[in-house]
C-alpha positions as CSV (number, residue, x, y, z in Angstrom):
1,M,-28.9,13.4,20.2
2,A,-29.2,10.1,19.0
3,T,-32.4,9.1,17.5
4,T,-35.5,6.4,18.4
5,K,-34.2,4.2,15.5
6,Q,-30.0,4.7,16.9
7,K,-31.3,4.2,20.5
8,T,-32.6,0.8,19.2
9,A,-29.9,-0.3,17.5
10,A,-27.3,0.5,20.5
11,R,-29.4,-1.7,22.9
12,R,-30.0,-4.6,20.1
13,N,-26.1,-4.7,19.7
14,I,-25.4,-4.2,23.6
15,K,-28.0,-7.5,24.0
16,K,-25.9,-9.5,21.2
17,A,-22.6,-8.5,22.8
18,R,-23.3,-9.6,26.2
19,S,-25.0,-13.1,24.7
20,V,-21.9,-13.5,23.2
21,Q,-19.7,-12.7,26.1
22,S,-21.4,-15.0,28.5
23,R,-21.4,-18.5,25.7
24,R,-17.6,-17.7,25.7
25,A,-17.1,-17.2,29.3
26,R,-18.7,-20.6,29.9
27,G,-16.0,-22.3,27.0
28,I,-19.1,-21.9,23.9
29,K,-17.0,-21.6,21.0
30,V,-18.0,-18.4,19.2
31,A,-17.1,-17.3,15.5
32,R,-15.8,-13.3,15.6
33,R,-17.1,-11.4,13.0
34,S,-14.2,-10.2,10.8
35,S,-14.7,-6.5,9.9
36,G,-13.0,-6.7,6.5
37,L,-9.7,-7.2,5.4
38,S,-7.3,-8.2,8.0
39,A,-3.8,-5.8,8.2
40,R,-1.7,-8.8,6.6
41,Q,-4.2,-9.3,4.1
42,Q,-4.0,-5.4,2.9
43,N,-0.2,-5.5,3.1
44,R,0.0,-8.6,0.4
45,M,-2.4,-7.6,-1.8
46,P,-1.2,-5.8,-4.8
47,A,-1.4,-2.0,-5.6
48,E,-3.8,-2.8,-8.1
49,R,-6.8,-3.7,-5.8
50,F,-6.6,-0.5,-4.0
51,A,-8.7,2.7,-5.9
52,F,-5.5,5.3,-4.7
53,T,-2.6,2.6,-5.9
54,K,-0.1,5.5,-4.7
55,K,-1.5,5.2,-1.6
56,R,-2.6,1.9,-1.4
57,K,-6.0,3.6,0.1
58,E,-9.6,2.3,-0.7
59,P,-9.7,-1.5,-1.6
60,I,-11.7,-2.9,-4.5
61,T,-11.8,-6.4,-3.9
62,D,-15.5,-7.1,-4.1
63,A,-19.2,-5.6,-3.7
64,R,-18.9,-4.1,-0.4
65,H,-15.8,-2.4,-0.7
66,V,-16.6,-1.0,-4.1
67,R,-19.6,0.6,-1.9
68,N,-17.6,2.1,0.9
69,A,-14.5,3.3,-1.7
70,I,-17.1,5.5,-3.1
71,A,-18.9,6.7,0.2
72,R,-16.0,7.2,1.7
73,F,-14.5,9.2,-1.6
74,D,-14.5,12.8,-0.2
75,Q,-12.8,11.6,3.0
76,V,-9.2,11.1,1.2
77,E,-6.9,12.9,1.5
78,G,-3.4,14.1,0.0
79,V,-4.3,13.3,-3.6
80,T,-3.9,15.3,-6.3
81,D,-6.9,15.1,-9.1
82,A,-5.2,13.3,-11.0
83,E,-5.2,10.5,-8.9
84,R,-8.8,11.0,-8.4
85,D,-9.9,10.8,-11.9
86,A,-7.5,7.6,-11.9
87,A,-9.4,6.0,-8.4
88,W,-12.5,7.0,-10.2
89,K,-12.2,5.1,-13.2
90,R,-10.8,2.0,-11.0
91,I,-14.1,2.2,-8.9
92,R,-16.2,2.6,-11.9
93,A,-15.1,-0.7,-13.1
94,A,-15.4,-2.8,-10.0
95,A,-18.6,-1.3,-9.8
96,R,-19.7,-2.7,-13.2
97,R,-17.8,-6.0,-12.3
98,F,-19.5,-6.9,-9.2
99,G,-23.4,-5.5,-10.4
100,I,-23.3,-2.5,-8.5
101,E,-25.2,0.8,-9.9
102,V,-23.3,4.0,-9.2
103,H,-25.8,7.2,-9.4
104,A,-22.6,9.9,-9.8
105,K,-21.6,10.9,-12.7
106,G,-18.7,12.3,-11.9
107,W,-16.1,11.7,-8.8
108,R,-16.9,15.7,-8.6
109,S,-20.5,15.2,-7.4
110,L,-19.2,13.2,-4.5
111,M,-17.2,15.5,-3.0
112,K,-19.1,17.9,-0.1
113,G,-16.7,19.0,2.1
114,G,-15.7,16.3,3.5
115,K,-11.9,15.6,5.5
116,T,-10.3,17.1,2.2
117,G,-12.0,20.1,2.1
118,R,-13.3,20.8,-0.7
119,R,-16.1,22.4,-2.0
120,R,-18.0,21.9,-5.2
């Protein structure tokens, strides 16, 4: 079941989408919002700009991506504990660089049984 807050947000998003669609239909140029890095941009980035360098997962190029990398850390599959240690160090360094406060002491405290199935 969706909460009242979710329903309100969905209605607001539908209203915005209809408004933009109508304006585009009338020939008005409306800028498209980017959802982040394109595949081409990600492919051209050096591996060091990713938290998981070998798998090229979780880009850490700006504050928004660093927050996302922290939030989705437990969902990354197919990496070893050593790779997670290295990725966590890169994420912490990027967080300091962009002024993001990280409350988790280590990556193991983030593992809540996401896609990896780990529980700690």
